[in-house]
C-alpha positions in Angstrom: -3.1 -26.4 -4.1 -4.5 -23.3 -2.3 -3.7 -21.5 0.9 -6.9 -23.0 2.4 -5.2 -26.4 2.6 -2.2 -25.3 4.6 -1.8 -26.0 8.3 0.8 -23.5 9.3 3.8 -24.6 11.3 4.1 -21.9 13.9 7.7 -22.7 14.7 8.4 -22.0 11.1 6.6 -18.7 11.1 8.5 -17.7 14.3 11.8 -18.6 12.6 11.0 -16.2 9.8 9.4 -13.4 11.8 12.0 -10.7 11.1 11.8 -7.1 10.1 11.7 -6.8 6.3 10.5 -4.3 3.6 6.9 -4.6 2.4 8.2 -4.3 -1.2 5.7 -1.8 -2.4 8.7 -0.7 -4.4 12.2 -1.9 -5.3 14.5 -0.4 -4.3 12.6 0.1 -1.0 11.7 3.6 0.0 14.6 3.5 2.5 17.0 3.8 -0.4 15.8 7.3 -1.4 18.5 9.9 -0.8 18.5 13.6 -0.1 21.2 14.5 -2.7 18.8 13.6 -5.5 18.9 15.8 -8.7 15.4 17.2 -9.5 16.4 17.2 -13.2 16.2 13.4 -13.1 12.5 13.7 -12.2 11.9 15.9 -15.2 13.7 13.5 -17.4 11.6 10.6 -16.1 8.4 12.5 -16.9 9.8 13.2 -20.4 10.6 9.4 -20.8 6.9 8.7 -19.9 5.8 11.2 -22.5 7.8 9.6 -25.2 6.4 6.2 -24.4 2.9 7.5 -23.7 2.9 5.7 -20.4 -0.5 5.8 -18.6 -0.7 7.7 -15.3 -1.7 7.0 -11.8 -2.3 10.0 -9.5 -2.1 10.2 -5.7 -3.0 13.1 -3.4 -2.0 13.1 0.3 -4.3 14.9 2.7 -2.3 14.7 6.0 -4.8 16.2 8.5 -6.5 14.2 11.2 -8.7 15.7 14.0 -7.4 13.2 16.6 -4.4 10.8 16.7 -4.8 7.1 16.3 -2.1 5.7 18.6 -1.3 2.7 16.3 -0.8 4.9 13.2 2.3 4.7 11.1 1.2 7.2 8.5 2.5 10.7 7.9 -0.2 12.9 9.6 -0.8 16.3 11.1 -3.1 16.4 14.1 -5.3 19.5 14.2 -8.9 20.5 14.6 -8.3 23.9 13.0 -10.1 23.2 9.7 -8.8 26.5 8.3 -5.5 24.8 7.6 -7.0 22.9 4.7 -7.5 25.8 2.3 -3.9 27.1 2.3 -2.7 23.5 2.0 -4.8 22.9 -1.1 -3.4 26.1 -2.6 0.1 24.7 -2.3 -1.0 21.3 -3.6 -2.4 23.1 -6.6 1.0 24.7 -7.2 2.5 21.2 -7.0 0.0 19.9 -9.5 0.7 22.9 -11.9 4.5 22.2 -11.7 4.1 18.6 -12.7 1.2 18.7 -15.1 3.0 21.4 -17.2 5.6 18.8 -18.0 3.2 15.9 -18.8 1.9 15.3 -22.3 -1.8 16.0 -22.2 -2.4 12.9 -24.4 -1.4 10.6 -21.5 -4.4 9.2 -19.8 -5.0 8.7 -16.1 -6.2 5.2 -15.3 -5.9 5.2 -11.5 -6.4 8.0 -8.9 -6.3 7.8 -5.1 -6.6 10.2 -2.2 -4.9 9.0 1.1 -3.9 10.4 4.4 -4.3 11.4 7.1 -8.0 11.7 6.6 -9.1 12.8 3.1 -12.7 13.4 4.4 -11.2 16.0 6.7 -11.9 18.2 3.7 -15.2 20.0 3.5 -17.3 19.2 0.4 -16.4 22.5 -1.4 -12.7 21.7 -0.8 -13.2 18.1 -2.1 -14.8 19.6 -5.2 -12.0 22.2 -5.6 -9.3 19.5 -5.6 -11.4 17.2 -7.8 -11.9 19.9 -10.4 -8.2 21.0 -10.4 -7.0 17.4 -11.1 -9.6 17.0 -13.9 -8.6 20.3 -15.4 -4.9 19.4 -15.5 -5.1 15.7 -16.5 -7.1 13.6 -18.9 -8.9 10.7 -17.2 -9.9 7.4 -18.9 -13.6 6.7 -18.9 -13.1 3.6 -16.7 -10.5 5.1 -14.4 -10.2 3.6 -10.9 -10.9 6.5 -8.6 -10.7 5.9 -4.9 -10.1 7.4 -1.5 -9.7 6.5 2.1 -12.3 7.8 4.7 -12.6 7.9 8.4 -16.1 6.6 9.3 -16.3 8.8 12.4 -16.5 11.9 10.2 -19.0 10.7 7.5 -22.6 11.0 6.7 -24.7 9.8 3.9 -24.7 13.1 2.1 -20.9 13.2 2.1 -20.8 9.8 0.5 -23.4 10.6 -2.1 -21.5 13.7 -3.0 -18.3 11.7 -3.5 -20.0 9.2 -5.7 -21.7 12.0 -7.8 -18.3 13.6 -8.4 -17.0 10.3 -9.8 -15.3 8.4 -7.0 -16.1 4.7 -7.6 -13.9 2.9 -4.9 -13.6 3.6 -1.2 -11.6 2.3 1.7 -12.1 2.7 5.5 -10.3 1.4 8.6 -12.0 -0.8 11.1 -8.9 -2.1 12.9 -11.0 -4.0 15.5 -14.6 -4.1 16.6 -13.7 -4.7 20.2 -14.3 -1.6 22.4 -11.4 -2.2 24.8 -9.0 -2.4 21.8 -10.6 0.8 20.2 -10.2 2.7 23.4 -6.5 1.6 23.8 -5.7 2.9 20.3 -7.8 6.0 20.6 -10.1 5.1 17.6 -13.6 4.4 19.0 -16.1 3.4 16.3 -19.3 1.8 17.2 -20.5 -1.3 15.4 -23.7 0.6 14.5 -21.7 3.4 12.9 -19.6 1.0 10.8 -22.7 -0.9 9.5 -24.4 2.4 8.8 -21.4 3.6 6.8 -21.3 0.4 4.8 -25.1 0.7 4.1 -24.6 4.3 2.9 -21.6 3.3 0.7 -23.7 0.6 -1.0 -26.7 2.9 -1.4 -24.4 5.5 -3.1 -23.3 2.9 -5.6 -19.6 2.6 -5.0 -18.2 -0.2 -7.2 -15.8 -1.6 -4.6 -15.3 -1.3 -0.9 -12.1 -2.1 1.0 -11.8 -2.4 4.8 -8.7 -2.5 6.9 -8.1 -4.6 10.0 -5.0 -4.6 12.2 -3.8 -7.5 14.3 -1.2 -7.2 17.1 -3.0 -4.3 18.9 -3.3 -4.1 22.7 -5.8 -6.5 24.3 -6.4 -8.6 21.2 -6.7 -12.3 21.5 -7.7 -15.0 19.0 -11.2 -15.1 20.5 -11.8 -11.3 20.4 -10.4 -11.0 16.9 -12.5 -13.9 15.7 -15.5 -11.8 16.5 -14.0 -8.9 14.5 -13.5 -11.2 11.5 -17.1 -12.5 11.7 -18.5 -9.0 11.9 -16.3 -7.9 9.0 -17.6 -10.8 6.9 -21.1 -9.7 7.8 -20.2 -6.2 6.4 -19.5 -8.0 3.1 -16.7 -5.8 1.7 -15.1 -6.6 -1.6 -11.5 -6.5 -0.2 -10.1 -6.9 3.3 -6.6 -6.1 4.4 -5.5 -7.7 7.7 -2.4 -5.7 8.5 0.3 -6.8 11.0 0.7 -3.9 13.5 4.2 -2.5 13.4 5.1 -1.5 16.9 7.9 1.0 16.3 7.7 3.7 19.0 11.3 4.8 18.2 10.0 5.8 14.8 6.4 6.8 15.6 6.4 8.4 19.1 2.6 8.4 19.2 2.8 4.7 19.8 4.4 5.3 23.2 0.8 6.1 24.3 -0.2 2.4 23.8 -0.1 0.1 26.8 2.9 -2.0 25.8 2.2 -4.7 28.4 -1.2 -5.3 26.7 0.3 -6.1 23.3 -0.3 -9.8 22.3 2.7 -12.1 22.2 4.3 -13.1 19.0 2.7 -16.6 19.4 -0.7 -15.0 19.9 -0.3 -12.8 16.8 0.5 -15.9 14.7 -2.6 -17.6 16.0 -4.7 -14.6 15.2 -3.3 -14.4 11.7 -3.9 -18.1 11.0 -7.4 -17.9 12.3 -8.1 -14.8 10.1 -6.8 -16.7 7.0 -8.9 -19.7 7.8 -12.1 -17.8 8.5 -11.8 -15.5 5.4 -10.8 -18.2 2.9 -13.6 -20.5 4.2 -16.0 -17.6 3.5 -14.8 -17.6 -0.1 -12.3 -14.7 0.0 -9.1 -15.3 -2.1 -5.9 -14.8 -0.2 -4.1 -12.5 -2.5 -0.9 -12.6 -0.5 0.8 -11.1 2.6 -2.2 -9.4 4.2 -4.8 -8.9 1.4 -8.0 -10.8 0.7 -10.5 -10.2 -2.1 -13.7 -11.7 -3.4 -13.1 -14.1 -6.4 -14.7 -11.6 -8.8 -12.6 -8.7 -7.6 -10.1 -7.2 -10.0 -7.2 -8.1 -7.7 -8.1 -11.7 -7.7 -8.7 -11.8 -11.5 -5.4 -10.0 -12.2 -3.5 -12.4 -10.0 -5.1 -15.4 -11.8 -4.1 -13.9 -15.1 -0.5 -13.2 -13.9 -1.1 -9.4 -14.2 -1.0 -8.3 -10.5 1.4 -5.6 -9.6 2.6 -3.5 -6.6 3.4 0.1 -6.1 3.5 2.5 -3.1 -0.3 2.1 -2.7 0.0 -1.7 -2.4 -1.4 -4.3 -4.7 -2.8 -2.8 -8.0 -4.0 -3.9 -11.4 -2.2 -1.1 -13.2 1.4 -2.3 -13.7 2.2 0.0 -16.7 1.5 3.3 -15.0 3.7 6.2 -13.8 2.6 7.2 -10.3 2.6 11.0 -9.8 1.9 12.1 -6.3 1.0 15.5 -4.7 1.1 16.8 -1.2 3.6 16.7 1.6 5.4 13.3 2.1 3.8 11.9 -1.1 5.9 9.5 -3.1 6.0 9.5 -7.0 7.1 6.3 -8.7 8.1 6.6 -12.3 9.8 4.0 -14.6 13.4 4.8 -13.4 12.9 7.4 -10.7 11.3 7.5 -7.3 10.9 10.8 -5.3 9.4 11.7 -2.0 8.0 15.2 -1.3 9.1 17.2 1.8 7.9 15.7 5.0 7.5 18.9 6.9 4.7 21.3 5.9 6.9 24.4 6.2 9.5 22.8 3.9 6.9 21.8 1.4 5.5 25.4 1.3 9.0 26.9 1.2 10.0 25.0 -1.9 6.8 25.7 -3.7 7.0 29.4 -2.9 10.5 29.3 -4.5 9.0 27.6 -7.6 11.1 24.5 -6.9 9.9 20.9 -6.8 9.2 20.1 -3.2 11.4 17.0 -3.3 13.1 15.9 -0.1 14.8 12.8 -1.5 14.8 10.4 -4.4 16.5 7.6 -6.2 17.5 6.9 -9.8 17.0 3.2 -10.7 19.9 1.4 -12.4 19.7 -1.6 -14.8 20.4 -4.0 -11.9 17.5 -2.4 -9.9 15.0 -3.1 -12.8 16.2 -6.7 -13.0 15.7 -7.4 -9.3 12.5 -5.3 -9.2 11.0 -7.6 -11.9 11.9 -10.8 -9.9 10.5 -9.4 -6.7 7.3 -8.2 -8.3 6.7 -11.6 -9.9 7.3 -13.4 -6.6 5.2 -11.0 -4.5 2.3 -10.8 -6.9 2.2 -14.0 -9.0 4.1 -16.3 -6.5 6.0 -17.6 -9.5 9.1 -16.6 -11.4 10.7 -17.7 -14.6 13.4 -15.8 -16.5 11.2 -16.0 -19.6 9.1 -13.2 -18.3 12.0 -10.7 -18.1 11.9 -10.0 -21.8 8.3 -10.8 -22.6 6.7 -8.9 -19.7 9.3 -6.3 -18.6 11.3 -5.7 -21.7 14.6 -6.6 -19.9 17.3 -8.1 -22.1 19.0 -10.4 -19.6 22.1 -11.7 -21.5 23.4 -13.9 -18.7 22.9 -17.4 -17.4 20.3 -16.9 -14.7 21.6 -19.8 -12.5 25.2 -18.4 -12.6 24.3 -14.8 -12.2 22.1 -15.5 -9.2 24.0 -18.4 -7.8 24.1 -16.9 -4.3 20.4 -16.2 -4.2 19.5 -19.6 -5.5 21.7 -21.1 -2.8 19.8 -19.1 -0.2 16.5 -20.4 -1.6 17.6 -23.9 -0.9 17.1 -23.3 2.8 13.6 -21.9 2.1 12.9 -24.9 -0.1 13.9 -27.2 2.7 11.4 -25.5 5.0 8.7 -25.9 2.3 8.4 -22.2 1.3 9.5 -22.5 -2.3 10.1 -25.1 -5.0 13.0 -24.4 -7.3 13.4 -26.3 -10.6 16.2 -25.0 -12.8 15.6 -21.3 -13.1 11.9 -21.5 -12.1 10.8 -20.5 -8.6 7.4 -21.5 -7.4 6.1 -20.2 -4.1 4.2 -22.8 -2.1 1.0 -22.1 -0.2 2.9 -21.9 3.0 5.5 -19.6 1.3 2.7 -17.1 0.6 2.5 -16.3 4.3 6.2 -15.5 4.2 6.5 -13.9 0.8 8.5 -11.0 2.1 11.2 -13.4 3.3 11.3 -15.0 -0.1 11.4 -11.7 -2.0 14.1 -10.4 0.3 16.6 -13.0 -1.0 16.8 -10.9 -4.2 17.1 -7.6 -2.3 20.7 -6.3 -2.9 20.2 -3.4 -0.4 18.9 -5.4 2.6 22.3 -6.5 3.9 23.4 -2.9 4.2 20.3 -1.8 6.2 19.4 -1.7 9.8 16.4 -3.9 10.0 14.8 -1.7 12.7 13.7 0.5 9.8 11.1 -2.2 8.8 8.1 -3.9 10.2 7.9 -7.6 11.1 7.3 -9.9 8.2 4.6 -11.7 10.3 
């Protein structure tokens, strides 16, 4: 049975529309604490050296020329392009700090630049950062090397340059094709521009293209967003993300510039999401889960079919065994038993690096219980199936308890979800139904030991 066969019960979706973590990690990033000991970060790198764990690298380029009013990312708005060179100098210091601790025999199999706007950088700055990372780390020949771009600041030569350097995957945000929506969110991108960018990307020979859409923005309706979906299908990207807009002006003040009265109702959002699923799956895209779609021959779809899909702070990934090392302000590193986040303010990031200190604002040391629950949540989020057998075989966890007894409270909670048709539980085995895929965050949250202690305002709506 596939998601295409499901007729969604909107009353059910409304029942479960609550703020929850996205589970790009467990524990969620909200559990990082400021009293973190940097020595734990060094120990985690040493642990990866011993095990020769592959590496995933991330660089955060925070700058944007203009604000997008819907944005929830960590950005700095400035048109003063001279800020980029000193920023890169400090990122290089950050890279030197970390790379000096990493065994040079460890290989990089995944590499991503995000933002902000990575193509805020001029071509010579792009090349500087590229060369620095290649000098300090060893890349596998078939590494997945990707970046996000803003179509508004692209031309064909820029894309050809990126491809010639070695980038093989690219992502850009569309949000919505409708001009009224674009003007409301301060992100005007003409249809001609977007189709030209896609043509240049294909001409440059990128192996995979991902586009982002957002539903729940001002002035959106099912009818207008249907046109956006149809135009997106015509672009023919390899992956499509259809994100639920998180309206959190108390956390992201720029969102106060949005016309709140024009936001679609919860009921309209649910209709938009269901229509998007129907249109994309009818076109042959595989519903990976939550808000991601991919062509059947895409690595994400293949990994999920094989039971090898994973999640980290960058979202769904095919690289489950890697340690994620991240550079730049606000960037999050995710090692086997340690997560850290760099300083969120630029002056603090610079201050720590000038003092030859790791620019860590906060972090968390994972405990044995965290690894156990992490494994369960990853399996549910990515494979939509969990059996205790995978704990030892797949995650190396020696679970010496009776699963049903140890998780009696959680299995009791799942009975309610089973009654609503979201899961099927037989013994210790949990199977997510096609309807449950739409509400996978709700299902995963049953195993979140931290959630009961959190204010849910810190999270976006599950639907």
